[in-house]
N, C-alpha and C positions, 0 to 999 in steps of 0.2 A: 504494500500500500504506500503510494507516494505520489505527490504532485510534481516532483522533479523527474521529467522524462527525457527521452532521447529518441531521435529518429534514425533508423538504420538506413543503409544504402538502398534497401528495397522499399523504403517508405513505411516501415513497421515501427510502432511505438512500443518502447520498453522503458523500464525504470532506469534512471541515471546510474544507480549503483551497479546494475547488471552490465550496462555499457562500459563503465569504468573498469569493472573486473575483467571484461573481455579485453580491453586495451592493455591492462596490466599483464594479461596472459599472452599478449601479442596475437590475439584472435580478432576476427571481424565480428562485431556485435550482430546478433540475430535474435528474432522473436522466440526461437527455440530456447534461448537462455532465460527468458522471462515469459513463459507461456500464459500466465495470468497476472495482470496488473490491475489493482483496484485504485481508482482515482476518486477520492471523496468530493462530493459536489453539493453538500448541504442537505438539510432535512433528514439526517441519518441515512443518507443514501450514497451510493458510489456508482461510478461508471465502471463496468467490467470490460477491460481490454483483453481479448482472447487472441493469442498468437499474433499480436501486433495490430489488431483491428478492433474498433468498437463493437461490442457484442450486445450489451444491454445495460440499462440503468436498473438498479435493484436496491431495495431497502435493506438495512443491516439485518433486521429480524427475519427476513425471508431469504437471505443469501444462502443459508444452509440447504435450501430446497434444490439448488442447482449444482451444489458441489459434487454429487455423484456423476453429473454430466461432465464436469470440468476436469476431474481427476484423470480420466483416461487420456485427455489431451496432454497433461503433464508427463504421463508415462511414455506416450509416443514421442514427445520432445526429448525426453531423457534417452530413449533408445537411439534416436537419430544422432544425438550428440556423442553418445558412446561409440557409435559406428565411425564418426568423423574424427574424434579426438582420443579415444581409448579410455582416458581417465576423466572423471566427472566429480566436481564438488557441488553438492546440493545444499543451498543455503536455506535455513529455516526462517521463520518470521515471527517475532514476538517470543513469548514463552512457550516452551515445549510442554509444560505441565499445566495445560488448561483443561481441567477435568471435565468441565461442561461442554467442551468442544471435541472430545475424543471421538465421538460417533460421526462427526462431519468435517473434521479438520483435513486440510489438504497439505499445507506448507510444512507441517511438522510430522505428526503421527501418521497421517495418510500416506505420505510419500516414503517415510521410513519403513512402514509396514510393507509397502509394495516392493521397494527396492532391496530391503534387507542390507543396507549399507552400514558400515561402522559409523558410530556417532561420536563427534567431538563436541562436548558441551563447553560453551564460552560464557563465562560469568563476568559481569561488569562490577568490579569492586568499588568504583566511584560512587555507586548508588548505595553502598553500605549493605551490611548483612550478608556478606558473601558466603559464609558457612551455611546459613539457612537457605540461601539461594540454591547452592549446589546440592547439599544433602537433601533438602526438601524436594527439589526437582527430581532427583534420581529416585527417591523413595516413592514418589507419586506416579512414576511411569507405569504404563500397563506391563503386565508380566512378560509379554512377548517382545516388548521393546527394550526393557531394562538391560538384557544381556548384550544389546548392540552398542551400549555406551563404552567406548574404548579409551577415552581420555578426557581430561579437563584442562582448559586454559583459563587463567585469570587475567583479565584485561584491565587496562587503565590504572595500573598501580602507581602511586606517587610516594616518593620517599626512598629510603634505603631498602633495596630488595632483600637484603640479608635479614631484615626484621620480620620477614614473612616465611623464613625457612621452617619455623615450627608450625606455621599455618599450613604449609604444604603437607607436612607429616601428618597433621591432624586430619586434613581432608582425605588423604590416601588411606588412613586408618579407618575413618568413618565410612567411606564410600567403597573401599576395596577396588579403586580405579586409579590409575596413575595420573598425576598432574604433569602435563606435557610442556608447561612453561608459564612464566610470570611476565606479562608484557608491561613494561613501564609506560606511563602516559607520555605521548609525544605528538607533535603537530606535523602534519604533512599537507601540502597544498593540493589536495584532491577534492573533487566536488562533494558538497553535502548531500546526503541521501534523501532527507526529507525535512519537514518543517520542525522536527524536534530540536534541530540545531539552531533554530532562529533565535531562541532566547539568549544565545551567546552573541548575537549580532545587533542587539538593540542599541548599543552605544557606538563609540567610534571604532573604526577598524584598527587592527594592530598597528602600533607605532613603535617600531624597533629601529627607526632610521635616525633618530636624534633630531628630526625636524620638529620645530615647535608647532603645536596645534594651531597657533595663531597664524602661522605661515602656510597653512594648508587651505585648499578649497574644500568646501563642505557640500556633500551630496546627500540628499534625502531620498531613500527608497521607501515608498508607501508600503507598509506591512499589511497588505490586504488579508482578509480572513482566509481566502482560498488562493493565496499566492502560489504560483507555480513557477518552476524553472528559475528560482533565484540564484542558481549556479551561474546564470548569465553574468553576474556582477563580481565574480571572484577576482578578476584582474584589476577592477576598480578598487576593490577592498585592499589589495596588496600594493597599490601604487603609492610610493612614498610622498607624493604631493597631495594626496587625497585623504579626507576623513569621511567615511561612509557611515550613515546612521539609518537603521530601519525604524521608521516612524509610524506609530499607531495612528489610525484615523482619529481625528479630533485633537492631536497634538500640534503645537506651534510649528509653523514652517517659515517663520520670518528670517531666520539667520542663514538660510541655505542658498548656495550659488546655483544649484541645479536640483531639479526634482524629477525623479523617475517613477512612473506608474508601471509596475511590472506586469507579467502575465498572471492570469487567474483562471481557475477551473470554472468559475461562475461569474461571468462579466456583469450580468445584470444585478445580481445580489450585491456584489462588491461596489458597483456604481451607486446603488441606492445607499449603501453604508457611508461612502465618502460624502455623499450629498447630505445625508441626515446629520453627520457629525461636523459639518462645516468645512471639511477638508477640500471638497470640490471648489467652494468659493475661495478658499485660501490659495489653491493652485491657480485659479483664474486671476486673482489679484497679483500673485507673484509673476505670472506671465506678462501682465501689463507693465510690471516694473522692470522687465528685461531679464528675468530669471529664466534660464534654460529649462524647458519642460519636455521630457521625452516619454513617450508611451510605447511599450513593447507588447505586441499581441493584444491581449485583453485591454491593456492600458492604452493602446492605439485606438481601439474601438471606443473607449470612454472619452477620448479627446474629441471625437466627432460631435456632430449636431444632434443626431438622432440614432436610436437603435430600435429596430423592429424585431420582435420575437414572436414566432409562431408557436411557442411553447417548448422550444428546444432547450433554452437556457433556464427559463423561469416561467411565470405565468404569461400567457399570450397577451401582447399589448405593445404599445409604442412608448419608449422611454427617452427622456431628454438627456443628451450627453453634456459635456462641459462646453461645447461650442468653440473650442480653440482651433479646430481644423474643420474645413468644409466637407465633411465626410458623413455618409450614412452607412450603417451596418445592418444587414438583415440576417437573421437566424431562421432559415427556412428548412434546413435538413439536418438529420441526425449525423450524417456523414461529416468527416473531418478532413481537412487538408493535412497531409503528413508527408513531407518531402525535404530532402537535403538540397541546399541551394548555394550557388555562388553568384554574387551580384556586384555590379559596378555602380559606384556612387554617381548620382546626378551632378555632383560638384556644386550644388547650389548652397549658398549661405556660408557663414564664417566657420562652421564646423565641418559640414560635409564637403567643402572645398578642399579639406585636408585629408580626405579619405579616398582611396582608389577602389580596390576590389576587396570584398570581404566574403566570408563563407559562414554558413550556419544552417538553420533548418526552420521550417514552418510547421506548426502543429496547432490548428485552431478550427473551431466551428465558425460559421458566419462568413459573409462576403462583404467587403467594404468598397464603396465607390464614391466618386466625387459628387458633391451636391452644389453644382454651379448656380442653381437658380435661387438659392436661399439668400435673402437679404441680410446684411449685417455680418456676414461671415468673413473671415480672413482670406487672403489669397491662397492659392494652392500651387505647390510645386512638388514634383515627385522626389522622393528620397533616393530611390534607385531608378534605374532605367525603366523598370516595369512594375514598381511596387512602392508603397509607402507615401507619406505626405510630409511636406515642410511648409511652414507659414512664410509669408512675405519677409519677415524679419530673419528667417533662417534659424530661429531659436526655439521654435515649437516643432517637434519632430515625432512622427508616428511611423511604425513599421511592424510588420508581422515577423521580422527576422529575429528569432531567438539565436543567441550566440553572437550578436553584433559586437558586444564588448568582451568577447573572448578573442577577438582580432586585435592585436596590439596596435595596429594603425588607427583603429577606431577609438581605443582608449587614449592614445596620444593626441588625437584630434580634439576630443572633448576636453581633456585635462589641460592641454596647452592653451586652448582658448580661454578656459576659466582662469588659469594662472595669469595670462596676459591682462585680462579684465581687472584683476586685483593687483596688478603690478608686481607679481612674483616671477622670479626666474624659473624656467622650466627646462629640465634635462630629460631626454627620453631614457627610460630605464634600460639598462643593458639586458640583452636577452640571456636568460639563464640556460645553461647547457645541462643542468641537473635534471634528472628524471625523478619526480616524486614517487613513482611506483618502484623504481630501483631503491630509493632511500627506504621506503616502507619494507621492501623485501629484505634489505640488509638488516633492518631493525628486527624483523621476525626471525631471521636466521641466527641473530645473536642471542635471542632470548627463548626460542622454542626448541624442543627436541625434534628437529626436522627428520632425523633418521627414523624415529619411531612413527612419525606421521606418515612418511612415505611408505613404511612397511604396511600400513593399512590400505594404502592405494594398491599395493601389490595383492593384498588379500581380496579387495573388492573386484579387481580385474579378473581374478580366478573365478 
């Protein structure tokens, strides 16, 4: 379950975590690697993405009625991956010891029972109670699943690892299962899996450069309730010239040099929220003062004049947008656009004139078109040769392109403009040759019993 997703080369939608795991393993991401993706969309319901394509919207309380239909798709995907790659890691989701879900679970007990793979239990010590976590989980497993548990890993340990030596001995004595490693807490620049990490992003981005916070440009990203694909902004967060804040609807936007409205799984509901909280009016006022306003995907749709919904996003009706771009969006079909793209900038305005070619992906419902006949709207210019919109000032920008700011030239364009406007000097960051996945792999190799883990791969292959 995640609202951070990725589009494969075949136009399939999968979770960002599965895509990044594929990249780390030097494999091409495929929908087989994430056969079922749940995307929450409000009212205790989720969209079910099956093998990369929208399947249905379903309420949480009735999801279990379709799991018997979904599990065979997972098993078929596993068989195809084994044929292609020989070895397979099956990642669970949430806790494995959900007693009330044993009869209908897919991601943990269901797949473990079907594949009979060795299980490695990973415990998050940062949340506390790790002894109860591990011992309680193993004790509560069904009798046919418990013998499959082959090892335990303790994750996110902080402090001197030697202090937990006795803890390892206690766990092994209690559970009669080996502890395969103690992983110290460490940071790696890899995309966040889902919104659970957003609580760490409410304040300013990391500042390990020695640059004074007063000498940075300040960018606000609206923390929409159904925010999606906020991995778009990783490079902005790590830029030494930038302070990024994730701002809740209703919070003050006065001090920011740029405001970004990100993607969302429910454009209409998030639009209504920012209007009800006064954030929409604050964004409009900021735009009139020359603050850069950028909308990505759902944020682009909100920047327009009107949104027509036939019941795809929310209740059927017509909704007023922010009116900062002369665009109208219509939600007429359950189908979504899911495609990887490479685009050339139109070159219009002080920001896009600094951008040449960028790559990314589109993933959205709805179609957006120009509304030339509406009175009182701003001018309209394309952001790219065949997509997006830019106001006459060049400072209000909308695009469906997820991943725009994972292109370093787009980051440089925005940040250099903002620095110049504030009179700060700007130096393009040096391109890092380090691979964060290599760094993560080195970290794991230092702290895990890799030989014992690989032995279980040999077992499962037999």
